[in-house]
C-alpha positions in Angstrom: -34.2 33.7 91.1 -36.8 33.4 88.8 -37.0 33.7 85.2 -39.3 32.3 82.0 -38.9 31.3 78.9 -40.2 33.8 75.6 -40.4 34.1 71.9 -38.9 36.8 70.1 -37.7 36.9 66.4 -37.8 33.0 66.2 -35.6 32.3 69.0 -35.8 31.4 72.8 -35.1 33.9 75.7 -34.5 33.6 79.1 -36.1 36.3 80.9 -34.8 37.1 84.5 -36.0 38.7 87.2 -33.3 40.4 88.5 -32.5 43.4 90.6 -30.2 46.4 90.1 -27.5 47.7 92.6 -29.8 49.8 94.9 -32.8 46.7 95.0 -34.5 48.1 92.3 -36.9 45.0 90.5 -34.9 44.9 86.5 -35.5 42.1 84.0 -33.0 41.1 81.7 -33.5 39.2 78.4 -30.6 36.6 77.7 -30.5 35.1 74.1 -30.5 30.9 74.6 -29.8 30.5 70.7 -31.8 28.4 70.4 -34.6 28.4 66.8 -38.0 28.3 67.9 -39.0 24.8 66.1 -40.4 21.2 66.7 -39.0 19.5 69.4 -36.9 22.6 70.2 -39.3 23.9 73.5 -37.6 21.4 75.7 -34.1 22.1 74.5 -35.1 26.0 75.6 -35.9 24.9 78.9 -33.0 23.3 80.0 -31.0 26.2 78.6 -33.0 28.2 81.0 -32.5 26.2 83.8 -28.5 26.8 83.0 -28.8 30.2 82.7 -30.6 30.4 85.5 -27.6 28.5 87.8 -25.1 30.4 86.4 -26.3 33.6 87.8 -27.5 32.8 90.6 -23.6 31.1 91.2 -21.9 34.5 90.0 -24.4 36.6 91.9 -24.6 38.5 89.6 -26.4 42.4 90.2 -27.6 44.2 87.0 -26.5 47.5 87.0 -28.4 50.6 85.1 -26.3 52.2 82.2 -25.5 55.2 83.7 -23.8 53.1 86.7 -20.1 55.4 87.6 -17.4 52.6 87.1 -16.4 53.5 90.7 -19.5 52.4 91.8 -19.4 49.4 89.1 -16.1 48.3 90.3 -17.2 47.6 94.1 -19.9 45.3 92.9 -16.9 43.8 91.1 -15.5 43.5 94.0 -17.6 41.8 96.7 -19.2 39.5 93.7 -15.9 38.2 93.5 -15.1 38.0 97.2 -16.5 34.4 97.9 -14.4 33.2 94.7 -10.8 34.2 96.1 -8.4 34.1 98.6 -9.0 36.6 101.8 -5.3 37.9 101.0 -6.3 38.4 97.4 -9.2 39.9 98.1 -7.5 42.5 100.8 -4.8 43.2 98.4 -7.2 44.0 95.4 -9.2 46.3 97.8 -6.1 48.6 98.7 -5.3 49.0 95.2 -8.9 50.1 94.9 -8.9 52.3 97.7 -5.4 53.3 98.0 -5.1 54.2 94.2 -8.1 53.3 91.8 -11.3 55.4 93.6 -8.7 58.6 94.0 -8.0 58.7 90.3 -11.0 57.7 88.8 -13.7 58.9 91.3 -13.1 63.1 90.5 -13.5 62.1 87.0 -16.9 61.0 87.6 -17.2 58.4 84.6 -19.7 55.9 83.8 -19.0 53.0 82.3 -19.8 54.1 78.6 -17.8 57.2 79.2 -14.9 55.4 80.5 -12.5 54.8 77.5 -8.6 53.8 77.1 -7.0 57.0 77.1 -8.2 57.5 81.1 -7.1 54.2 81.7 -3.7 54.9 80.0 -3.5 57.6 81.8 -3.5 56.6 85.2 -1.0 53.7 84.6 1.4 56.3 83.3 0.7 58.8 86.4 1.3 55.8 88.5 4.3 54.0 86.5 6.1 57.3 88.6 5.7 55.6 91.7 4.4 52.0 91.5 6.4 49.3 90.3 5.4 47.7 86.2 4.3 44.4 88.4 2.7 46.5 90.9 0.1 47.7 88.1 0.2 44.7 86.2 -2.0 44.0 89.7 -3.9 46.9 89.5 -4.7 46.4 86.1 -6.2 43.1 87.0 -8.8 44.5 89.0 -9.4 47.0 86.1 -9.9 44.5 83.5 -11.5 41.8 85.0 -14.2 44.9 86.4 -14.8 45.5 82.9 -14.8 41.9 81.4 -17.4 41.6 83.6 -19.7 45.1 82.5 -19.0 43.8 79.1 -20.6 40.0 79.8 -23.2 42.0 81.1 -24.0 43.9 78.2 -23.5 47.1 79.5 -20.5 47.6 77.4 -20.0 47.5 73.6 -16.2 47.0 73.9 -13.5 46.7 76.8 -11.0 49.3 76.9 -8.5 48.0 79.4 -7.6 45.5 76.4 -6.6 48.4 74.4 -3.9 49.8 77.1 -0.5 49.1 76.8 1.2 48.3 80.5 4.7 48.7 81.6 7.5 46.7 80.7 8.7 45.1 84.1 12.0 44.1 84.2 13.0 40.8 84.3 14.5 40.0 88.5 17.4 37.9 88.2 17.5 36.6 91.7 20.8 37.0 93.2 22.2 34.7 95.4 25.1 34.1 98.1 28.3 32.3 97.8 29.5 29.6 99.7 31.8 31.2 102.1 28.8 34.1 102.1 26.4 31.6 102.9 28.2 29.8 106.4 28.9 33.8 107.4 25.1 33.7 107.5 24.1 30.2 109.1 27.0 31.4 112.0 25.6 35.2 111.7 22.2 33.8 112.1 23.4 31.1 115.3 21.2 31.7 118.5 19.0 34.5 116.9 15.2 34.1 116.4 16.1 33.7 112.6 18.2 30.8 113.3 15.6 28.4 111.9 13.8 29.9 109.2 17.6 30.7 107.9 18.3 27.0 107.6 15.2 25.8 106.1 15.9 28.5 103.4 19.3 27.9 103.0 19.5 24.2 102.8 15.4 23.0 101.5 14.8 26.7 99.4 11.4 27.3 101.1 9.4 30.0 100.3 8.5 32.7 103.4 5.2 31.0 103.4 6.7 27.5 103.6 9.0 28.7 106.3 5.6 30.3 108.2 4.1 27.1 108.0 6.2 24.8 108.6 4.2 22.5 111.8 6.0 19.9 113.7 3.6 17.5 112.1 5.4 17.2 109.0 8.5 15.9 110.6 9.0 12.6 110.4 12.6 11.4 112.9 11.7 8.2 112.3 11.6 8.0 108.3 14.0 11.2 108.7 11.6 13.1 106.1 10.3 16.8 106.3 6.8 16.9 104.0 6.3 21.1 102.8 2.6 21.0 102.7 0.9 24.0 104.6 1.7 27.6 104.3 0.9 30.9 105.8 0.6 34.1 103.9 -0.7 37.5 104.7 -1.6 40.8 103.4 -3.5 42.3 106.4 -5.2 39.1 107.6 -2.9 36.2 108.6 -4.1 33.0 106.3 -3.3 29.5 106.9 -3.4 26.9 104.5 -3.2 22.7 104.3 -1.8 23.5 100.7 1.2 25.3 99.0 1.4 27.4 96.0 0.7 24.7 94.0 0.6 21.1 93.3 4.3 20.2 92.6 5.1 22.4 95.4 3.4 20.1 98.0 7.2 17.7 98.3 8.9 15.3 100.9 12.8 15.9 101.4 15.0 14.0 103.1 16.5 14.7 107.0 20.7 14.8 106.4 21.8 13.6 110.0 23.0 17.5 110.6 19.5 18.5 110.2 17.7 15.9 112.2 19.7 16.4 115.0 19.1 20.3 115.2 15.2 20.0 114.7 16.0 17.6 117.6 17.6 20.3 119.8 14.7 22.7 118.9 11.9 20.6 120.0 13.1 20.0 123.3 14.0 23.3 124.0 10.6 24.7 122.9 9.1 21.8 125.1 11.6 23.2 128.4 9.9 26.8 127.1 6.3 25.6 127.4 6.9 24.0 131.1 8.9 27.3 132.2 6.1 29.8 131.0 2.9 27.1 132.0 0.2 29.1 131.1 1.7 32.1 129.9 3.1 29.7 126.9 0.4 29.8 123.9 0.8 26.6 122.1 1.2 26.1 118.5 2.1 23.6 116.1 4.5 26.1 113.8 8.2 25.3 114.0 9.1 29.2 113.7 7.9 30.7 117.2 9.2 33.2 120.1 10.0 31.7 123.0 6.7 32.1 124.3 5.3 30.2 121.7 4.0 32.9 119.3 4.0 32.1 115.8 6.6 34.6 113.9 4.7 36.1 110.7 5.8 36.6 107.2 6.5 40.5 107.6 8.5 39.9 110.9 10.8 36.5 109.0 11.6 39.5 106.0 12.0 42.7 108.1 14.2 40.5 110.4 16.3 38.9 107.6 17.4 42.4 106.4 18.5 43.4 109.9 21.4 40.5 110.2 22.6 41.4 106.9 22.8 45.0 107.8 24.4 44.4 111.5 26.6 41.3 110.0 28.2 43.4 106.4 26.2 40.8 104.6 24.6 41.5 101.3 21.3 42.9 101.3 19.7 39.9 99.3 15.9 39.3 100.2 14.9 36.2 102.2 13.4 34.7 99.0 17.2 35.0 97.5 18.3 31.9 99.6 16.2 29.9 97.6 18.5 31.1 95.3 21.2 30.4 96.8 19.9 27.1 97.5 19.7 26.0 94.1 23.5 27.9 93.1 24.8 25.8 95.7 23.1 22.4 94.4 24.5 23.5 91.0 27.9 23.4 92.3 27.7 19.8 94.0 26.5 18.8 90.4 23.2 18.2 91.0 20.7 18.5 87.8 18.1 20.9 86.7 16.0 17.9 87.5 16.7 17.4 90.9 17.3 21.4 91.3 13.5 21.8 90.4 11.9 18.8 92.2 13.9 20.1 95.4 12.5 23.9 95.3 9.1 22.6 93.9 8.7 24.0 90.7 5.7 23.5 88.8 8.0 21.9 85.9 11.6 22.0 84.7 11.3 24.4 82.7 10.5 27.2 85.4 14.0 26.2 87.2 15.8 26.3 83.3 14.6 29.9 83.1 15.2 31.4 86.2 18.7 29.8 87.4 19.7 29.8 83.7 22.5 32.0 84.6 24.1 29.7 87.2 23.7 27.0 85.0 25.7 28.8 82.7 29.0 29.1 85.2 28.2 24.9 85.3 29.1 24.7 82.3 31.6 26.8 81.9 33.8 24.6 84.1 32.7 21.7 82.1 33.8 23.2 78.9 37.6 24.3 80.8 38.1 20.6 81.6 37.3 19.5 78.2 39.9 22.2 76.8 42.5 20.5 79.0 42.2 17.5 76.9 40.9 18.5 73.9 43.3 21.4 72.4 42.2 23.9 69.7 45.2 26.7 70.2 47.1 26.0 67.2 44.7 24.6 64.7 
């Protein structure tokens, strides 16, 4: 990309040589906010270099004033693609292809003719079939697209900022009782879900952490288990040598029972590999099929629901075993800080917000114990 320094109305401007969405050359004037004065030209030249770098980094495409909203949202998507995870890109693309374009394309709206009423009608219509949580994800796409257009001086304001999104009801995670937890462990025994259920219930692992757990994360000498690799999926399976956030990367201890279980599992998988020979698919992942194939996140969720249904257990999400793990720890007298560290929350406030309803039960027991020694009944 090239550009030059120009003066206009007492200020320096960067004049950039760009191309529009169909490849035609176009100039863009960018105010450098540097007054034309003695000694300021060097400063303006440095700002020109910075602006050129910024536009090259963002892969900016200058569009015409009559660009259609549906065309520009696709431009935004492709500009954003290199900066986001593959599964995030696939999710954004699905929102656009399956929902946003079918609604807005027949309206034939340019960026300038799009107003907040159009966007509000979209959310009102979609709220009949989609959750408020889903619509918030759609809003990210629409809002970021229009913010980009605003930055490029294609809009005077962002109409997406004026809409009212449907209010999402706060989800309270369900959890199993100790009796139900033991029943689930018994039901999962000798099924493909056995290892996943154990890891979710004893360690509160997320689905991506279960699918991403490798044998090299287990240290049988120091008796530790490291959560440091995840597997996620939208359309494409994405394996990452990192977790949801920095605090999610954690090292947990192996108790004697789990250590013995994992050693038996590793031995069984080694036997399966010998039996199948070349037909075995080598993998480092712990949750896998007898032929070595890994278990997908989608399979884990579907199989978990089938397991619950077959055994007349409460229909909860696989992620709710994480909540169950927290409830078991609270019953054992663990503090919120201990639970937060065990589950890999970003801070203790997260654990307190999510598990406040469980903590009340624990505090009620303390209150009842206090009433057994301090009586106010006759006061």
